[in-house]
C-alpha positions as CSV (number, residue, x, y, z in Angstrom):
1,M,0.0,0.0,0.0
2,S,1.2,3.5,-0.8
3,A,2.5,5.7,2.0
4,D,0.9,8.7,0.3
5,P,-2.9,8.9,0.8
6,T,-3.1,11.3,-2.2
7,P,-1.7,9.3,-5.2
8,D,-2.9,11.9,-7.7
9,A,-1.0,14.6,-6.0
10,A,2.0,12.4,-5.8
11,S,1.9,11.7,-9.5
12,Q,1.6,15.4,-10.2
13,K,4.7,16.1,-8.0
14,G,6.8,13.6,-9.9
15,S,5.7,14.8,-13.3
16,A,6.7,18.0,-15.0
17,P,4.5,21.0,-14.1
18,R,2.0,21.9,-16.6
19,P,2.2,25.5,-18.0
20,S,-0.3,27.9,-16.3
21,R,-3.2,28.9,-18.4
22,S,-4.9,31.9,-16.9
23,I,-8.7,31.8,-16.8
24,R,-8.5,35.5,-17.8
25,Y,-7.3,34.5,-21.3
26,R,-9.7,31.7,-21.7
27,L,-12.7,33.9,-20.9
28,L,-11.3,36.6,-23.0
29,A,-10.9,34.1,-25.9
30,I,-14.6,33.5,-25.6
31,A,-15.4,37.2,-25.5
32,L,-13.0,38.0,-28.3
33,L,-13.8,35.1,-30.5
34,P,-15.5,37.2,-33.2
35,T,-12.4,39.5,-33.3
36,L,-9.6,37.0,-32.9
37,V,-11.0,34.2,-35.1
38,L,-13.9,35.3,-37.2
39,L,-12.4,38.6,-38.3
40,P,-9.1,37.0,-39.6
41,L,-11.1,34.2,-41.2
42,V,-13.4,36.5,-43.0
43,A,-10.5,38.8,-44.0
44,G,-8.5,35.9,-45.2
45,A,-11.4,34.5,-47.2
46,L,-12.1,37.9,-48.7
47,M,-8.4,38.4,-49.6
48,L,-8.3,34.9,-51.2
49,R,-11.5,35.7,-53.1
50,W,-10.2,39.1,-54.2
51,S,-6.9,37.5,-55.3
52,G,-8.7,34.9,-57.4
53,K,-10.9,37.6,-59.0
54,F,-7.9,39.8,-59.6
55,D,-6.2,36.9,-61.5
56,E,-9.4,36.2,-63.4
57,L,-9.6,39.9,-64.4
58,L,-6.0,39.7,-65.7
59,I,-6.9,36.6,-67.7
60,A,-10.0,38.2,-69.0
61,K,-8.0,41.3,-70.1
62,V,-5.4,39.3,-72.0
63,S,-8.3,37.3,-73.6
64,S,-9.8,40.6,-74.7
65,D,-6.5,41.7,-76.0
66,L,-6.1,38.5,-78.0
67,T,-9.6,39.1,-79.5
68,V,-8.5,42.6,-80.6
69,A,-5.3,41.2,-82.2
70,R,-7.2,38.4,-83.9
71,Q,-9.7,40.9,-85.3
72,Y,-6.9,43.1,-86.6
73,L,-5.2,40.1,-88.3
74,G,-8.6,39.1,-89.8
75,R,-9.1,42.7,-90.9
76,I,-5.6,42.7,-92.6
77,L,-6.7,39.5,-94.4
78,E,-10.0,41.0,-95.4
79,T,-8.5,44.3,-96.6
80,T,-5.8,42.5,-98.6
81,G,-8.4,40.4,-100.3
82,E,-10.6,43.4,-101.1
83,R,-7.7,45.4,-102.6
84,V,-6.5,42.5,-104.8
85,T,-10.2,41.9,-105.9
86,A,-10.7,45.6,-106.6
87,L,-7.5,45.7,-108.7
88,G,-8.5,42.6,-110.7
89,Q,-11.9,44.0,-111.4
90,S,-10.7,47.5,-112.3
91,A,-11.0,49.0,-115.7
92,R,-7.3,49.8,-115.8
93,F,-6.5,46.2,-115.2
94,Q,-8.6,45.2,-118.3
95,Q,-7.1,48.0,-120.4
96,Q,-3.5,47.3,-119.4
97,G,-4.1,43.6,-120.0
98,T,-5.3,44.3,-123.5
99,A,-2.6,46.8,-124.2
100,G,0.1,44.4,-123.1
101,T,1.5,46.6,-120.4
102,L,0.1,44.5,-117.5
103,P,3.6,44.0,-115.8
104,E,4.0,47.8,-115.4
105,L,0.5,48.0,-113.8
106,L,1.3,45.1,-111.4
107,A,4.7,46.7,-110.4
108,R,2.9,50.0,-109.6
109,A,0.0,48.3,-107.8
110,R,2.4,46.2,-105.6
111,G,3.8,49.4,-104.2
112,E,0.4,51.0,-103.7
113,L,-1.1,48.0,-102.0
114,R,2.1,47.4,-100.0
115,L,2.4,43.8,-101.1
116,D,5.6,41.8,-101.6
117,Y,4.5,40.3,-105.0
118,L,1.7,40.4,-107.6
119,Y,1.3,38.1,-110.6
120,V,-1.3,36.8,-112.9
121,V,-1.7,33.1,-114.0
122,D,-4.0,31.6,-116.6
123,D,-6.4,28.7,-116.0
124,L,-3.5,26.2,-116.5
125,G,-1.4,27.9,-113.9
126,A,1.1,29.4,-116.4
127,L,2.5,32.9,-115.6
128,V,0.9,35.6,-117.6
129,A,2.4,38.7,-116.0
130,A,4.3,39.6,-112.8
131,S,5.3,42.6,-110.7
132,A,8.9,41.7,-111.1
133,P,10.7,40.4,-114.2
134,D,12.4,37.6,-112.3
135,L,9.3,36.2,-110.6
136,V,8.6,32.5,-111.1
137,V,5.3,30.9,-110.2
138,P,5.7,28.3,-107.3
139,E,5.3,24.8,-108.5
140,A,2.7,23.8,-105.9
141,K,-0.6,25.6,-106.4
142,S,-2.0,26.9,-103.2
143,P,-5.7,26.2,-102.4
144,V,-6.1,30.0,-102.5
145,V,-5.0,30.1,-106.2
146,R,-7.1,27.0,-107.1
147,T,-10.2,28.6,-105.6
148,A,-9.6,31.8,-107.6
149,L,-9.2,29.8,-110.8
150,G,-12.5,28.2,-109.9
151,G,-14.2,31.6,-110.0
152,L,-14.2,32.7,-106.3
153,P,-11.8,35.1,-104.6
154,R,-10.1,33.9,-101.4
155,T,-7.5,35.2,-98.9
156,A,-5.7,33.1,-96.4
157,I,-2.3,32.5,-94.7
158,D,0.0,30.1,-96.4
159,I,3.4,28.7,-95.5
160,L,6.0,28.9,-98.4
161,G,9.2,27.0,-98.5
162,P,12.6,28.6,-99.3
163,Q,12.5,27.5,-102.9
164,D,9.0,29.1,-103.4
165,L,10.1,32.3,-101.7
166,A,13.2,32.4,-103.9
167,A,11.1,31.9,-107.0
168,L,8.9,34.9,-106.1
169,G,12.0,37.1,-106.1
170,D,12.5,40.5,-104.4
171,G,14.8,38.8,-101.8
172,L,11.9,37.2,-100.0
173,A,13.9,34.1,-99.1
174,S,16.6,36.1,-97.4
175,R,14.0,38.3,-95.6
176,A,12.2,35.2,-94.3
177,K,15.4,33.5,-93.0
178,I,15.8,33.7,-89.2
179,E,18.6,32.1,-87.1
180,L,17.1,30.2,-84.2
181,V,18.2,31.2,-80.7
182,P,18.5,28.5,-78.0
183,T,15.5,28.9,-75.7
184,P,15.0,27.3,-72.2
185,N,12.0,25.0,-71.9
186,A,11.5,24.8,-75.6
187,A,10.9,21.4,-77.3
188,P,14.2,19.7,-78.3
189,S,15.1,20.4,-82.0
190,E,18.1,20.0,-84.2
191,R,17.1,22.9,-86.4
192,T,19.3,26.0,-86.4
193,V,17.4,28.2,-88.9
194,E,13.8,29.0,-89.9
195,D,13.8,29.5,-93.7
196,R,10.1,29.1,-94.4
197,G,7.8,32.1,-94.8
198,M,4.4,32.9,-93.5
199,V,2.5,34.8,-96.2
200,I,-0.9,36.5,-96.4
201,Q,-1.9,35.3,-99.9
202,S,-4.9,36.6,-101.7
203,A,-6.2,35.6,-105.2
204,T,-9.2,36.8,-107.2
205,P,-10.5,35.5,-110.6
206,V,-9.8,37.8,-113.6
207,L,-10.7,37.7,-117.3
208,L,-7.7,37.5,-119.6
209,P,-7.5,38.7,-123.2
210,G,-9.1,36.2,-125.4
211,G,-11.8,35.4,-122.9
212,R,-9.7,33.1,-120.9
213,Q,-10.1,32.6,-117.1
214,G,-7.2,33.6,-114.9
215,A,-6.3,34.6,-111.4
216,L,-4.6,37.7,-109.9
217,V,-2.4,36.6,-107.0
218,G,-0.8,38.9,-104.4
219,G,1.1,38.2,-101.2
220,L,2.5,39.9,-98.1
221,L,5.4,38.2,-96.2
222,L,5.0,38.4,-92.4
223,N,8.5,37.2,-91.4
224,Q,10.3,40.1,-89.8
225,N,7.4,42.4,-90.7
226,L,8.0,44.7,-87.8
227,P,5.5,47.4,-88.8
228,F,2.8,44.8,-89.0
229,I,3.4,43.5,-85.4
230,D,4.0,47.0,-84.0
231,T,0.7,48.1,-85.4
232,I,-1.1,45.2,-83.6
233,N,0.7,46.0,-80.4
234,D,-0.2,49.7,-80.6
235,L,-3.8,48.9,-81.4
236,V,-4.1,46.4,-78.5
237,Y,-2.1,48.2,-75.9
238,Q,-2.9,51.8,-76.4
239,E,-1.3,54.4,-74.2
240,G,-2.7,54.3,-70.6
241,S,-4.3,50.8,-71.0
242,L,-1.7,49.3,-68.7
243,P,-0.3,50.5,-65.3
244,Q,3.0,52.2,-65.1
245,G,5.8,49.7,-65.2
246,S,4.0,47.2,-67.4
247,E,4.2,46.9,-71.1
248,G,2.3,45.0,-73.7
249,T,3.8,42.7,-76.3
250,A,2.6,40.9,-79.5
251,T,4.2,38.1,-81.4
252,L,3.6,36.1,-84.6
253,F,4.9,32.5,-84.5
254,L,5.7,30.3,-87.4
255,G,5.4,26.9,-85.8
256,D,7.0,27.6,-82.4
257,V,9.5,30.2,-83.7
258,R,9.0,34.0,-83.2
259,I,9.1,35.4,-86.8
260,S,7.8,38.9,-85.9
261,T,7.7,40.3,-82.4
262,N,8.2,43.4,-80.3
263,V,9.5,41.3,-77.3
264,R,13.1,42.3,-76.5
265,L,15.8,39.7,-76.2
266,F,18.0,42.5,-74.8
267,E,18.2,46.2,-75.3
268,G,18.1,47.1,-79.0
269,R,17.4,43.6,-80.3
270,R,14.1,41.8,-80.7
271,A,13.6,38.2,-79.7
272,L,13.4,37.0,-83.3
273,G,14.3,33.3,-83.6
274,T,13.5,32.4,-80.0
275,R,11.0,29.6,-79.4
276,V,7.9,29.1,-77.3
277,S,7.9,26.6,-74.4
278,D,7.1,23.0,-75.1
279,A,4.0,23.1,-72.9
280,V,2.5,26.0,-74.9
281,Q,3.4,24.4,-78.2
282,R,1.7,21.1,-77.2
283,T,-1.4,22.9,-76.0
284,V,-1.8,25.4,-78.9
285,L,-0.3,23.7,-81.9
286,G,-0.7,20.1,-80.8
287,E,-4.2,20.3,-79.3
288,G,-5.6,23.4,-81.0
289,Q,-6.5,25.1,-77.7
290,V,-6.1,28.7,-76.7
291,W,-3.6,29.2,-73.9
292,R,-4.5,31.8,-71.3
293,A,-2.2,31.8,-68.3
294,S,1.0,33.2,-66.8
295,A,4.0,32.2,-68.9
296,F,7.7,32.9,-69.0
297,V,8.4,34.8,-72.2
298,V,12.1,35.0,-73.2
299,N,13.3,36.7,-70.0
300,D,10.3,37.6,-67.8
301,W,6.8,36.5,-66.7
302,Y,3.9,37.7,-68.7
303,I,0.1,37.3,-68.5
304,S,-0.1,35.6,-71.9
305,A,-2.6,34.4,-74.5
306,Y,-1.8,32.2,-77.5
307,E,-4.1,31.0,-80.2
308,P,-3.4,28.8,-83.3
309,I,-3.2,30.3,-86.8
310,L,-4.6,28.1,-89.6
311,D,-3.4,28.1,-93.2
312,S,-5.5,27.7,-96.3
313,R,-5.7,24.0,-95.8
314,G,-6.9,24.2,-92.2
315,A,-3.7,23.1,-90.7
316,R,-2.3,24.7,-87.5
317,V,0.9,26.4,-88.8
318,G,1.6,29.1,-86.3
319,M,0.4,31.2,-83.3
320,L,-0.7,34.7,-82.5
321,Y,0.4,35.9,-79.1
322,V,-0.4,39.0,-76.9
323,G,0.6,39.6,-73.3
324,F,1.7,42.1,-70.8
325,L,4.3,42.1,-67.9
326,Q,3.0,40.4,-64.8
327,A,5.4,42.0,-62.3
328,P,3.6,45.3,-61.8
329,F,0.2,43.5,-61.2
330,T,1.9,41.1,-58.8
331,A,3.5,43.9,-56.9
332,A,0.2,45.8,-56.7
333,K,-1.6,42.6,-55.5
334,Q,1.0,41.9,-52.8
335,S,1.0,45.5,-51.5
336,T,-2.8,45.4,-51.3
337,L,-2.7,42.1,-49.4
338,I,0.0,43.4,-47.0
339,L,-2.0,46.5,-46.3
340,A,-5.1,44.4,-45.5
341,L,-3.1,42.1,-43.2
342,V,-1.5,45.1,-41.4
343,A,-5.0,46.6,-41.0
344,V,-6.4,43.4,-39.5
345,G,-3.3,43.1,-37.2
346,L,-3.7,46.7,-36.0
347,I,-7.3,46.1,-35.2
348,L,-6.4,43.1,-33.1
349,A,-3.4,44.7,-31.5
350,I,-5.6,47.6,-30.3
351,S,-8.7,45.7,-29.3
352,V,-7.1,42.9,-27.2
353,P,-5.2,45.2,-24.7
354,V,-8.3,47.3,-24.2
355,F,-10.4,44.3,-23.3
356,L,-7.6,43.0,-21.0
357,R,-7.5,46.3,-19.1
358,W,-11.3,46.3,-18.6
359,A,-11.2,42.7,-17.3
360,H,-8.3,43.1,-15.0
361,A,-10.3,43.8,-11.8
362,I,-12.7,41.0,-12.6
363,F,-10.1,38.3,-13.2
364,R,-7.6,39.1,-10.4
365,P,-9.5,37.0,-7.7
366,L,-10.0,34.2,-10.1
367,E,-6.2,34.1,-10.9
368,R,-5.4,34.1,-7.2
369,M,-7.7,31.1,-6.7
370,T,-6.1,29.4,-9.7
371,G,-2.6,30.0,-8.2
372,T,-3.8,28.7,-4.8
373,I,-5.2,25.5,-6.3
374,S,-1.9,24.9,-8.2
375,K,0.1,25.2,-5.0
376,V,-2.2,22.7,-3.3
377,E,-1.8,20.3,-6.2
378,A,1.9,20.7,-5.8
379,G,1.7,19.6,-2.2
380,D,1.4,23.0,-0.3
381,L,-1.8,22.3,1.7
382,G,-1.2,25.6,3.6
383,A,-1.7,27.8,0.6
384,R,-4.7,30.2,0.8
385,T,-6.2,32.8,-1.6
386,G,-6.1,35.7,0.9
387,V,-9.0,37.3,-0.9
388,S,-11.1,39.3,1.6
389,A,-14.8,38.5,1.7
390,S,-16.9,40.9,-0.5
391,E,-20.4,41.2,-1.7
392,D,-19.7,39.8,-5.2
393,E,-19.9,36.1,-6.2
394,I,-16.2,35.7,-6.9
395,G,-15.3,37.0,-3.3
396,R,-17.7,34.6,-1.7
397,V,-16.3,31.7,-3.8
398,A,-12.8,32.5,-2.7
399,G,-13.9,32.5,1.0
400,H,-15.5,29.1,0.6
401,L,-12.4,27.8,-1.1
402,D,-10.2,28.8,1.9
403,H,-12.6,27.1,4.3
404,L,-12.6,23.9,2.2
405,L,-8.8,23.9,2.1
406,D,-8.7,24.1,5.9
407,L,-10.9,20.9,6.1
408,V,-8.8,19.2,3.5
409,Q,-5.6,19.9,5.3
410,E,-7.0,18.5,8.6
411,R,-8.3,15.3,6.8
412,D,-4.9,14.9,5.1
413,R,-3.1,14.8,8.4
414,D,-5.4,12.1,9.7
415,L,-5.1,10.0,6.5
416,R,-1.3,10.2,6.6
417,R,-1.2,9.0,10.1
418,W,-3.6,6.1,9.4
419,N,-1.7,5.3,6.2
420,D,1.6,5.0,8.0
421,E,0.2,2.6,10.6
422,L,-1.4,0.4,7.9
423,N,1.8,0.4,5.8
424,Q,3.9,-0.7,8.8
425,R,1.5,-3.6,9.5
426,V,1.5,-4.7,5.9
427,A,5.3,-4.6,5.7
428,D,5.6,-6.7,8.9
429,R,3.2,-9.3,7.5
430,T,4.8,-9.3,4.1
431,R,8.3,-9.9,5.6
432,D,7.1,-12.8,7.7
433,L,5.4,-14.4,4.7
434,E,8.5,-14.0,2.5
435,D,10.7,-15.7,5.1
436,A,8.2,-18.5,5.4
437,N,8.1,-19.0,1.6
438,R,11.9,-19.0,1.4
439,A,12.1,-21.6,4.1
440,L,9.4,-23.7,2.4
441,E,11.1,-23.6,-1.0
442,A,14.5,-24.6,0.5
443,T,12.9,-27.5,2.4
444,T,11.0,-28.6,-0.7
445,R,14.2,-28.6,-2.9
446,Q,16.1,-30.5,-0.2
447,L,13.3,-33.0,0.1
448,I,13.1,-33.6,-3.7
449,L,16.9,-34.0,-4.0
450,S,17.0,-36.3,-1.0
451,E,14.2,-38.5,-2.5
452,K,16.0,-38.6,-5.8
453,L,19.3,-39.5,-4.2
454,A,17.6,-42.1,-2.1
455,A,16.0,-43.6,-5.1
456,I,19.4,-43.7,-6.8
457,G,20.9,-45.4,-3.8
458,E,18.3,-48.2,-3.9
459,I,18.6,-48.6,-7.6
460,T,22.4,-48.6,-7.7
461,A,22.7,-51.8,-5.7
462,G,20.4,-53.6,-8.2
463,V,22.1,-52.1,-11.1
464,A,25.6,-53.1,-9.8
465,H,24.4,-56.7,-9.3
466,E,22.6,-56.9,-12.7
467,I,25.5,-55.4,-14.6
468,N,28.5,-57.0,-12.8
469,N,27.2,-60.5,-13.5
470,P,27.1,-60.2,-17.3
471,V,30.3,-58.2,-17.2
472,A,32.0,-61.1,-15.3
473,V,30.8,-63.5,-17.9
474,I,32.1,-61.3,-20.7
475,Q,35.5,-61.0,-18.9
476,G,35.7,-64.7,-18.4
477,N,34.8,-65.5,-22.0
478,L,37.4,-63.0,-23.2
479,D,40.0,-64.8,-21.2
480,V,38.9,-68.2,-22.6
481,L,38.9,-66.7,-26.1
482,R,42.4,-65.4,-25.6
483,E,43.6,-68.8,-24.4
484,M,41.9,-70.6,-27.3
485,M,43.5,-68.3,-29.9
486,G,46.9,-68.8,-28.3
487,A,49.6,-67.1,-30.3
488,R,47.0,-65.6,-32.7
489,A,45.7,-63.6,-29.8
490,D,48.7,-61.3,-30.3
491,D,47.3,-60.1,-33.7
492,A,44.3,-58.7,-31.8
493,A,46.1,-57.5,-28.8
494,T,44.9,-54.0,-29.2
495,E,41.3,-55.1,-29.5
496,F,41.6,-57.4,-26.5
497,R,43.2,-54.5,-24.5
498,L,40.4,-52.1,-25.5
499,L,37.7,-54.8,-24.5
500,D,39.4,-55.3,-21.2
501,E,39.6,-51.6,-20.6
502,Q,35.9,-51.0,-21.4
503,V,34.8,-53.9,-19.3
504,H,36.9,-52.4,-16.5
505,R,35.3,-49.0,-17.4
506,I,31.8,-50.5,-17.0
507,N,32.8,-51.6,-13.5
508,Q,34.2,-48.1,-12.8
509,I,31.0,-46.4,-14.1
510,V,28.9,-48.5,-11.8
511,T,31.2,-47.6,-9.0
512,R,31.2,-43.9,-9.8
513,L,27.4,-43.9,-9.9
514,L,27.4,-45.3,-6.4
515,Q,30.0,-42.7,-5.5
516,F,27.7,-40.0,-6.7
517,A,24.7,-41.3,-4.8
518,R,26.7,-42.2,-1.6
519,P,29.9,-40.2,-1.8
520,E,30.6,-40.7,1.9
521,E,30.8,-44.5,1.5
522,Y,33.4,-44.5,-1.3
523,A,36.8,-43.1,-1.8
524,G,38.3,-42.7,-5.3
525,W,41.9,-43.5,-6.3
526,T,44.1,-41.5,-8.5
527,E,47.0,-41.9,-10.9
528,R,49.3,-39.7,-13.1
529,T,47.7,-39.2,-16.5
530,Y,48.7,-37.3,-19.7
531,P,45.7,-35.4,-20.9
532,A,46.7,-36.0,-24.6
533,D,46.6,-39.8,-24.1
534,A,43.1,-39.6,-22.5
535,I,41.9,-37.5,-25.4
536,H,43.3,-39.9,-28.1
537,D,41.8,-42.9,-26.3
538,C,38.3,-41.3,-26.3
539,L,38.0,-41.0,-30.1
540,P,37.6,-44.7,-30.9
541,L,34.9,-45.0,-28.3
542,V,32.8,-42.3,-30.0
543,Q,33.7,-43.2,-33.6
544,H,30.2,-44.6,-34.2
545,L,28.7,-41.1,-33.4
546,L,31.3,-39.3,-35.5
547,S,30.4,-41.4,-38.5
548,K,26.7,-40.4,-38.3
549,A,27.4,-36.8,-39.3
550,E,30.2,-35.0,-41.1
551,I,32.2,-34.0,-38.1
552,E,35.7,-32.5,-38.5
553,V,37.9,-33.4,-35.4
554,V,40.8,-31.1,-34.6
555,I,43.2,-32.1,-31.7
556,D,45.6,-29.4,-30.4
557,C,47.5,-30.6,-27.4
558,Q,50.4,-28.4,-26.3
559,T,51.0,-29.5,-22.7
560,T,53.6,-31.9,-21.3
561,R,52.3,-31.8,-17.8
562,Q,50.5,-34.6,-16.1
563,V,47.4,-34.4,-14.0
564,L,46.7,-36.5,-10.9
565,M,43.4,-38.1,-11.9
566,N,42.1,-41.6,-12.7
567,R,42.5,-42.0,-16.4
568,T,39.1,-43.7,-16.7
569,E,37.4,-40.9,-14.8
570,L,39.1,-38.3,-17.0
571,Q,37.9,-40.3,-20.1
572,Q,34.4,-40.4,-18.7
573,V,34.4,-36.6,-18.3
574,L,35.8,-36.0,-21.8
575,I,33.4,-38.5,-23.4
576,N,30.4,-36.8,-21.7
577,L,31.5,-33.5,-23.2
578,I,32.2,-34.9,-26.6
579,V,28.8,-36.7,-26.8
580,N,27.1,-33.5,-25.8
581,A,29.0,-31.6,-28.5
582,L,28.1,-34.2,-31.2
583,H,24.4,-33.9,-30.2
584,A,24.6,-30.1,-30.7
585,M,25.9,-30.7,-34.3
586,P,23.3,-33.1,-35.9
587,D,24.1,-31.7,-39.4
588,G,27.9,-31.8,-39.1
589,G,30.4,-29.3,-37.9
590,K,33.8,-28.9,-36.2
591,L,34.9,-30.5,-32.9
592,T,38.1,-29.0,-31.4
593,L,39.9,-30.9,-28.5
594,A,42.8,-28.9,-27.0
595,C,45.0,-28.8,-23.9
596,R,47.6,-26.3,-22.8
597,D,49.5,-25.2,-19.7
598,S,47.7,-22.7,-17.5
599,D,49.0,-20.9,-14.4
600,E,45.9,-19.4,-12.7
601,D,46.4,-17.9,-9.2
602,D,50.1,-18.7,-9.6
603,Q,49.3,-22.4,-9.5
604,P,50.6,-24.7,-12.3
605,Q,47.5,-26.3,-14.0
606,V,46.4,-27.9,-17.2
607,E,43.5,-26.5,-19.2
608,I,41.5,-28.9,-21.4
609,S,38.9,-27.4,-23.7
610,V,36.1,-29.1,-25.8
611,Q,34.6,-26.8,-28.4
612,D,31.9,-27.3,-31.0
613,T,30.2,-25.3,-33.8
614,G,26.7,-26.3,-32.8
615,R,23.6,-24.3,-32.0
616,G,24.7,-23.2,-28.5
617,I,23.0,-23.3,-25.1
618,P,20.0,-20.8,-24.5
619,D,20.7,-18.0,-22.0
620,D,17.8,-19.0,-19.8
621,I,19.2,-22.5,-18.9
622,R,22.9,-21.9,-18.6
623,E,22.7,-21.6,-14.8
624,R,21.1,-25.0,-14.5
625,I,23.2,-27.2,-16.8
626,F,25.3,-28.6,-13.9
627,D,22.2,-29.4,-11.8
628,P,21.5,-33.2,-11.3
629,F,18.7,-34.6,-13.5
630,F,18.5,-31.5,-15.7
631,T,18.5,-32.3,-19.4
632,T,17.7,-30.4,-22.6
633,R,17.4,-33.3,-24.9
634,A,13.9,-33.8,-26.5
635,A,11.8,-36.8,-25.6
636,Q,11.9,-39.8,-27.8
637,G,10.0,-43.1,-28.3
638,P,6.4,-44.0,-27.7
639,D,6.8,-43.9,-23.9
640,N,8.1,-40.3,-24.2
641,R,11.3,-41.1,-22.3
642,P,14.0,-38.5,-22.4
643,K,17.2,-39.1,-24.3
644,G,19.4,-38.1,-21.4
645,T,19.4,-38.7,-17.7
646,G,20.6,-35.2,-16.7
647,L,23.5,-36.7,-14.7
648,G,26.3,-36.2,-17.3
649,L,27.6,-32.7,-16.4
650,S,26.8,-33.2,-12.8
651,I,29.0,-36.3,-12.6
652,C,31.7,-34.5,-14.5
653,Q,31.7,-31.7,-12.0
654,T,31.8,-34.2,-9.1
655,L,34.7,-36.2,-10.5
656,L,36.7,-33.1,-11.2
657,G,35.9,-31.5,-7.9
658,R,37.3,-34.6,-6.0
659,Q,40.7,-34.0,-7.7
660,G,40.8,-30.2,-7.0
661,G,39.7,-29.4,-10.6
662,S,36.8,-27.5,-12.1
663,I,34.6,-27.3,-15.2
664,R,32.9,-24.2,-16.6
665,L,31.0,-23.0,-19.6
666,D,33.4,-20.6,-21.2
667,R,31.3,-19.5,-24.2
668,S,28.0,-20.4,-25.9
669,D,26.4,-18.5,-28.7
670,A,25.2,-19.0,-32.3
671,S,28.7,-20.0,-33.4
672,G,29.1,-22.8,-30.9
673,T,29.8,-23.9,-27.3
674,R,33.2,-24.2,-25.4
675,F,33.7,-26.0,-22.1
676,V,36.9,-25.6,-20.2
677,I,38.4,-28.1,-17.6
678,L,41.1,-27.0,-15.2
679,L,43.1,-29.6,-13.2
680,P,46.2,-29.0,-11.1
681,E,49.5,-30.4,-12.3
682,A,50.5,-33.7,-10.7
683,R,53.6,-33.4,-8.5
């Protein structure tokens, strides 16, 4: 039983003190919940909503800008078609065609219409007249030209290769050629130059002399056409349409290459030849969708919009882009959000101290009661609030608390006194019970051992009688057999000697068993023995066990000392250890038998070791391996009898102890077990 009658308080003493949380702040948190929680949440939600709407407005603006740019490009196409159609239907075109001065008319009209080429072909596609003497009609007929030869005017964007541009003359091929600039995030490409041309091509049907049907074809090259793209930019981003610090840009792409742009690569040079990112290319050119989002353009972030440009065949051949710098809008949004956060913070910073000041007089008694309760929990039962009685509810509660603490302190003294008395009685009874249990356990162990030894004493006499009779018969027959063999007995002298020794050993084992059971009735005899001889004599006796598994036997005897111990008894000890080692290696292993000189405690001794590579002895039974009748071998046979008697190591310890020696378990783990025998040197 605990000596402390207040275990909760004791546990609180032993644990770390919890941080004080004043009731003032908890009540104020309830009172200020709308200000401290709802106001920041509402403000945060409004700022997030405003930020999202702000971004949506930017996307909406760039979408509107793209619409204006698209309309202007469409207007350019429409105007170009109208001018070419008006020229083809004019009276002067008919007059010049009849008079044979059509080339001069086309040359003048090309300059007036601001086109890069004008030519007339007949219904077979052959050139009739051109604005330049070196102009050659491209081999591939554009759908625009075919439509005009069919009787309908048409204007569209076409992509012409370098050969077609060179055929049209006027240096169009060199004007269209743009060196590509390596651009981060662009799709991988081995191209180094863009030599194709994006052309606004318009064709209208005309009537040639002789009543033949023909077509008047005109074109405007958009590659590096800076006035064209600057006009789009000025139209979309008029002065004052963007905040200070921002600027609008417009770009015309052929594929993913900028062929006409007012985006600056650096001061004084436009970003011609740079490429759009792979993500934009896949979305616009690959999927045919319009891109409206923030994008990194050349060297800065822009609110951007891209849409595909289709040629006369309906294929996506390029992109039209407009966008404006994102940085000024981001800075404006951030400054607005910061101002809003500062405003909310100022409101909270001003309102919370004001409320705390108003509540100071109300919460002071509550805080003193809280402090008093904390001291009592810490073990100071003499702590009191000290609040004088007043008319308000808090003062009366403080007075009641002090009165209750007086009662608690008095009850605590009584409980501690009773607890001490009870604990003392319990301790006395427990000590008596433990002493009785120890005495009972010792008596029980002694009784069990006495019963076992008594049983061994009774059995030993019968065993000795039953064994000695057949042993005597065996010995007598051996002598008769030796006499019958006569001189031939010398051929088996070793075998006869071993049989004599083992018969003698049987007698010795029976004698030693009696010595173990009744050591006071027997006295052993000793002789000088070389440990190496005893080790070598043991191996033939366990050869049948060695042959059952792949056991490698290593003998390392380095001592020349003798020990004063009966050779048979020493063999018995060694054979017990060897058999145990073999049982620990059922699947094979290595058995090492060694002996060496040892001088422990300045006494000359001989150390004999038996080491195996078996599975080892578990930790929980190492203390019991020398106990009589303790065995670890599993049961066998239908009658569930154990393989071992549990006497082997105990007998070994007894035999060695009689000669002043000892045996110990030197090591046992997953790599094997090693037993060490120490015997004094014979003098």
